[in-house]
MARTITOR-540938 format. One line per 8 residues: number of its first residue (from 1); their letters; for each residue z negated, x, y of C-alpha. Coordinates in steps of 0.05 Angstrom, whole numbers, plus 5000, padded with zeros to 4 digits. Example, Ala and Ser with C-alpha at 12.3 -4.5 7.8 and 13.67 -1.06 7.14 Angstrom:
# MARTITOR-540938
1> AS> 4844/5246/4910 ~ 4857/5273/4979
# end
This chain:
# MARTITOR-540938
1> MALDFATG> 5005/5001/5006 ~ 5019/5027/5069 ~ 4981/5020/5133 ~ 4992/4961/5166 ~ 4989/4989/5241 ~ 4993/4929/5285 ~ 4988/4937/5365 ~ 4999/4862/5385
9> PVPPASAV> 4946/4820/5406 ~ 4879/4819/5368 ~ 4823/4758/5371 ~ 4795/4748/5440 ~ 4729/4772/5407 ~ 4754/4834/5374 ~ 4784/4900/5396 ~ 4798/4936/5329
17> IAAHVSKQ> 4804/4901/5259 ~ 4801/4955/5198 ~ 4805/4934/5132 ~ 4798/4974/5066 ~ 4823/5035/5104 ~ 4836/5102/5062 ~ 4861/5168/5064 ~ 4867/5227/5033
25> FNGRPVLK> 4884/5298/5048 ~ 4916/5344/4987 ~ 4892/5288/4939 ~ 4824/5292/4969 ~ 4792/5226/4990 ~ 4772/5229/5066 ~ 4765/5155/5079 ~ 4752/5110/5023
33> DLSLDIEA> 4764/5029/5035 ~ 4736/5034/5099 ~ 4727/4966/5138 ~ 4700/4960/5208 ~ 4712/4912/5265 ~ 4693/4930/5339 ~ 4686/4870/5387 ~ 4718/4871/5462
41> GEFVALLG> 4679/4906/5504 ~ 4628/4937/5450 ~ 4607/5009/5449 ~ 4601/5033/5385 ~ 4579/5103/5363 ~ 4610/5137/5297 ~ 4558/5186/5263 ~ 4565/5236/5208
49> KSGSGKST> 4565/5310/5176 ~ 4623/5352/5184 ~ 4679/5328/5141 ~ 4653/5255/5129 ~ 4723/5226/5165 ~ 4695/5203/5237 ~ 4752/5247/5273 ~ 4804/5220/5226
57> FLRLLGAL> 4784/5150/5235 ~ 4781/5156/5309 ~ 4862/5184/5302 ~ 4886/5127/5267 ~ 4859/5081/5313 ~ 4891/5120/5365 ~ 4960/5121/5329 ~ 4956/5201/5315
65> DVDVEGSL> 4959/5189/5245 ~ 4988/5133/5206 ~ 4999/5159/5131 ~ 4936/5123/5097 ~ 4927/5057/5064 ~ 4900/4995/5087 ~ 4901/4947/5147 ~ 4889/4956/5216
73> RVPRRRAI> 4896/4920/5287 ~ 4882/4953/5357 ~ 4898/4933/5424 ~ 4964/4961/5459 ~ 4928/4993/5513 ~ 4891/5054/5484 ~ 4865/5124/5514 ~ 4834/5185/5484
81> VFQDPRLM> 4787/5235/5511 ~ 4775/5297/5468 ~ 4726/5358/5469 ~ 4779/5399/5504 ~ 4800/5369/5572 ~ 4875/5385/5556 ~ 4897/5395/5627 ~ 4960/5418/5647
89> PWLSVLRN> 4947/5481/5692 ~ 5011/5474/5729 ~ 4997/5403/5753 ~ 4945/5379/5803 ~ 4882/5339/5774 ~ 4917/5278/5806 ~ 4982/5292/5773 ~ 4947/5309/5712
97> ITIGLPQT> 4906/5243/5706 ~ 4971/5207/5723 ~ 5013/5245/5671 ~ 5063/5202/5633 ~ 5050/5135/5682 ~ 5109/5119/5732 ~ 5095/5159/5799 ~ 5093/5099/5847
105> EEVRKRGL> 5049/5090/5903 ~ 5010/5043/5864 ~ 4990/5089/5802 ~ 4977/5146/5860 ~ 4930/5098/5892 ~ 4901/5076/5828 ~ 4891/5151/5805 ~ 4853/5166/5868
113> ATLAEVGL> 4812/5112/5861 ~ 4792/5134/5789 ~ 4780/5204/5815 ~ 4731/5169/5862 ~ 4695/5137/5807 ~ 4683/5207/5766 ~ 4662/5237/5830 ~ 4723/5281/5836
121> ERHAFAWP> 4762/5254/5890 ~ 4752/5316/5935 ~ 4790/5355/5877 ~ 4847/5308/5874 ~ 4902/5361/5899 ~ 4868/5421/5871 ~ 4886/5463/5806 ~ 4856/5453/5742
129> RTLSGGEA> 4835/5528/5737 ~ 4786/5509/5799 ~ 4740/5455/5766 ~ 4679/5472/5724 ~ 4672/5446/5651 ~ 4644/5389/5668 ~ 4687/5366/5724 ~ 4746/5380/5676
137> QRAALARA> 4714/5333/5630 ~ 4710/5282/5683 ~ 4787/5292/5697 ~ 4796/5277/5623 ~ 4754/5214/5625 ~ 4790/5191/5687 ~ 4862/5209/5655 ~ 4838/5155/5600
145> MVREPQLL> 4809/5100/5650 ~ 4867/5103/5697 ~ 4912/5076/5643 ~ 4860/5015/5645 ~ 4849/5016/5568 ~ 4822/4961/5520 ~ 4803/5016/5474 ~ 4772/5081/5490
153> LLDEPFGA> 4763/5130/5439 ~ 4722/5191/5455 ~ 4719/5253/5407 ~ 4657/5285/5418 ~ 4674/5289/5492 ~ 4615/5330/5511 ~ 4614/5376/5453 ~ 4627/5436/5498
161> LDALTRIR> 4588/5427/5555 ~ 4516/5457/5572 ~ 4457/5411/5566 ~ 4443/5388/5639 ~ 4520/5378/5649 ~ 4519/5332/5585 ~ 4460/5295/5610 ~ 4497/5277/5671
169> MHGLLRDV> 4554/5257/5632 ~ 4527/5210/5594 ~ 4505/5170/5655 ~ 4574/5176/5681 ~ 4605/5149/5623 ~ 4554/5095/5619 ~ 4574/5076/5690 ~ 4650/5072/5679
177> YLRHRPAV> 4638/5031/5613 ~ 4596/4979/5649 ~ 4646/4973/5702 ~ 4707/4968/5668 ~ 4683/4942/5597 ~ 4733/4967/5550 ~ 4716/4968/5473 ~ 4691/5044/5460
185> LLVTHDVD> 4688/5086/5395 ~ 4658/5149/5408 ~ 4656/5202/5352 ~ 4592/5249/5357 ~ 4548/5288/5317 ~ 4488/5284/5370 ~ 4444/5225/5348 ~ 4408/5217/5416
193> EAILLADR> 4470/5215/5448 ~ 4490/5160/5396 ~ 4421/5120/5416 ~ 4432/5129/5491 ~ 4499/5107/5498 ~ 4523/5052/5442 ~ 4507/4982/5428 ~ 4515/4997/5355
201> VVVLTEGR> 4507/5063/5315 ~ 4553/5070/5249 ~ 4543/5129/5199 ~ 4600/5152/5159 ~ 4578/5189/5095 ~ 4633/5220/5050 ~ 4685/5172/5078 ~ 4645/5106/5065
209> ISLNEAVN> 4597/5069/5119 ~ 4527/5078/5095 ~ 4497/5056/5153 ~ 4519/5006/5210 ~ 4458/4983/5254 ~ 4455/4950/5326 ~ 4418/4996/5375 ~ 4361/4950/5396
217> VPTPRHRA> 4330/4997/5445 ~ 4308/4968/5514 ~ 4341/5000/5574 ~ 4336/5039/5610 ~ 4329/5083/5543 ~ 4279/5145/5540 ~ 4275/5191/5485 ~ 4201/5184/5485
225> DAPFIALR> 4199/5111/5475 ~ 4179/5081/5409 ~ 4239/5047/5389 ~ 4286/5101/5405 ~ 4246/5151/5363 ~ 4242/5105/5304 ~ 4317/5087/5306 ~ 4330/5168/5312
233> QRLLRELG> 4282/5181/5252 ~ 4323/5132/5205 ~ 4394/5155/5230 ~ 4375/5226/5216 ~ 4347/5206/5145 ~ 4419/5173/5132 ~ 4447/5236/5151 ~ 4404/5278/5108
241> VDDD> 4372/5311/5159 ~ 4294/5328/5162 ~ 4271/5309/5232 ~ 4215/5361/5245
# end
């Protein structure tokens, strides 16, 4: 059975409908009969050990890989942010974030407004090499959001940032998400990051969903709060980590 990859309308309450998705690499199963729905406007974090299939599933949602079995429905407007900002050094920041879009005055204005949302309005005409790591990742987020995605895919977007910059990016991402309300799938190794940002956390274990749990932690969320600590311990146990 080949993948039924449809990018037409999905039911109003759903952004992603994945059913019985399986994937192999050189005969080795990576995803095993995976079924997962993501509601419109829902923020889902995907956790798992290295090799569990997290990034493979994200690539499927982004149509970067279709050599799989199963059924998958996603919205037409999708955008991906990777760990590497992937900015073109010969283009200004503004041209980087609007790359691939019609270079109209309307798109230019939308690009400038999106850069202002992520705090980069003063860098619109700068070269990427002048940006710090955090600024470059803000530009990558702006490049995704200027496309007004219905589904935002984030593949460990903060993994290369220092701890303080990462904390600031968490706040920025949460603000942008609440303002625009796309459905979000965040692939991460960071349990705390998943709890801080997501409405629901899914754990992949050897290509299968082993835990699928709502984040019932009151906002604003703080690592020292009892519900945060309890969920963190459950997730770490599921990942096979001893929380010392």
